[in-house]
N, C-alpha and C positions, 0 to 999 in steps of 0.2 A: 816361555819354554817354545821351541820348534814343535810344530805336530810334524811326526812324522810317520810313515807308514813303509811296510813291506809290498812291494808289489812288483810285476814281473816288468824285465826292463831289458833291452837290446840294442846294440848300438847299430850303425849301418852297416853293411855288409863291406864297403869300403875303407873301415876306421877300424885300425888295429892299436890296441894298447897297450904299450911296454911299459914296463919297470925296470928302473935302474936302479941298483942297489951303492952303497956308500960304505966307506969304510969303516964308518964308525955313526952308529946313531945315539939316540937320545933317549934319556930315560923316561918313559912313556908316563907312568904312573906320576910321578914325580910332576910335570910341565901339565897333567892333565889337573892334578892339585891346583896349581897356583892358578889356572884358567878359572875353576871353580869359584876359589877363594875369590877372585876379582870378581867374576861374574855374580857373586852374592853382594855386590856393592851396590847401592843406587847411580852410579855413574857407569858403568854398564848397561845400561839398558837400553840407550839410543843404539849404542853400535851393536850389539847383540839382536834387536828387532832388525837393521840395516843388515845383516850378513842372512837373515834367516830370508829375507826378501830377497836377496843377490843369487843366494844356492837355489832358490825356486825358479827365478829367473832363467838361471843356465842348466837348471831339470828341464824346463818348457823348449831351450836351446835347441838341445839334445832330442826331443821330442818331435821338434819340429823339422829337424834334418833327419830324422827316421822317416819323416812324414813326405820329405820331398823327395826320398828315394822312393819309398812304397809309389807316391803318386804315381812317378816316372814312369816305372816297373810297369804300374797297372796298365797306366794309357797306351804304352808301348806294344802291352800285349792286345789291347781292343784295338789298335791300329793293325796291327798284325792281321787279328782276325777279317779286318774290315777289309785290307788289301785282297786275302783269301779270298772271302765273298764276292767281290768287286772283278776279280781277275776269273771265277771259275763260273759267273753267271755269261751265260750269251751277251755277244756282244751288241750293243743296236746298229740299227743299218739305216743306211739312207733313203729317200724316195727311190734309189736308183738299185738299190737290196744290197748295196756295197758295204761292208764292214764297217765301223767307226772305232778305233781303238788309240785316237790320242788321249782322252782322259785317263784311261787305263794305264798307259805307256807311262803318263804323268805322275799318276800317283806312284806307280813303283819305282821311277827313278828317285821320285821323294823321299819314300820310304829308303832306298839303298843308301841315300846322303844321311841321314838318320843317325846321328851318334847313340849308342845305347849308354845308361846311365854308367855303367861300369868304365868302359873306356873314356867320357867326359871328365869322370873324377878322376882316374888315374892320370891325364892330361893335364888338369890341374893341382894334382900333386906334385906337379913340377916347379909350380911355383910357388912364390913365399906369401904370406898374409898381407905384408903390404903389395906385391904384385894383384893377391885378389880385390884388395879394395882400388885400387888405380880400375881395375876393370871394370867394377862394379858403377864408380864415380863416372865413367866413361857411356855408361849404358844411359838410355834417355829413358828406361824405365826405373832407374833408381833417385831415391830421392834423398835420403840421408840411412846412414844403419841402425840408427836409434830408433828408427820409424818403420821395421821390417816387419810385417803383418806377413802371416800363409795367404796363401791365393784363396779366394773364396772355394775353390774344388778341397781344402784342405781343413778339416777339422783336430785342432788337436787339445789334450786334456793330460793331467798326470797321469789318467788312469786308460784312455781309449785314443788312439788313433782311428779317422775314418777317412775312407776313399771315397771318390764318390764322380764316376765318370758320366753320369748321364747330366752333369752340368758342363760338361768341357767344351761346349759348341763356343761358344763365346771366344774361347781363346785361341782356338783352329777350326778352319771351315773342315777340315778332315777328321775331328774329335781327338786328334793329339797334338800336346803342346809343340810350338815350332823350337827350331834347335837355338836359335839365340834367346829365347824366352826362358827357355829351360835350362840354360847356363846361367843366365839371371839368376833365377830361382835358386838354383845349388850355392850361386856366389853369395848369395843375400844369405841363406840359412849358415853356411862356415863364417862368413864373417859374424855375424850373432852370433854362434857357439865361441868363437875367439874373444868376445868384446864382454860377454856375461862371465868367461872365466876368467877373463884379466881382472873385470869388476870384482869377482870373487877372491883374488887373490890380492887386490887392494885391501879390501875389507880385512881377512887375514892379517895383513899386516900392519893396518892401523888396530887389530888388537892385539897384536903383538907389541905394539909400542903401548899400548894403554895397559897390558896386564904384566909388562918387565917379562913378556914369554916369548922365546923365539919359535912361534910355530912356522914363521919361513924365515930361516936364517938369512942374514945378508949375501952371504957366500952360494946358498942355493939361490937365492935372489940373481945373481947374474949368472950362473949354471943354465937356470929355466929362460930368462933373457937370451942365453946368445940360442938356446935351443928350437924356443920359439921361433928365432929369426932364419931357422934351414927350411929348406923348401919342403912343402907336403906335411906341414905339425901342424896339427889343430889347436893345440893348447896340451901348457904343460904345470903340473903342481905338485905340490910336498903331500904325499900323503900321510895320515899320522898326525903327531904331536912333532914337529921338527923331525919326523923320520928321513 
């Protein structure tokens, strides 16, 4: 059995969830009954256990994506406060008594060039998953999507998301993430979500074949694959039992 609990959950603010209805549905009660009958056989144990692990990995990938958003928003706020404090403090003077503002101007220029999370997400939403993966592979910070882990300043579990800005000095000298690294972190997170949910779909198709129940019918597989190939689509799935 899968151990499930009801917990508070939210999607990142830049993610929208859409539901598309079909002209004809399935008999959910009948399909569930057939899946449960298959589940009662010893042959189902391995696939069922694997599916539970895939579901958990997908859940954690969404939590990691939300953590990236919250971390970057939090760090942007910290950087904004730091810039405000720097520009409001008296400028240092040289031995001749003239004010020195080069450092402050550099910080302000850098802040103006920073792209906020929503803008970055909107820009990446114009690309497809294949293009996300290509951009990630081009980055020197990327090794493989299967080895993606949150940065040291992100702590995610199924119940909590913790943001820690006290230890961000190792990421950027001004205590906020460099634009390139911020994009890489977001790309890693969205690629991980897509690949985790692709594995969930593959597992459901394996259960469909083993139980002779169309949890993800062939026709809907083609529709989902075509939808996932569109720019900005994070993931697709069939809700319910063949629904």
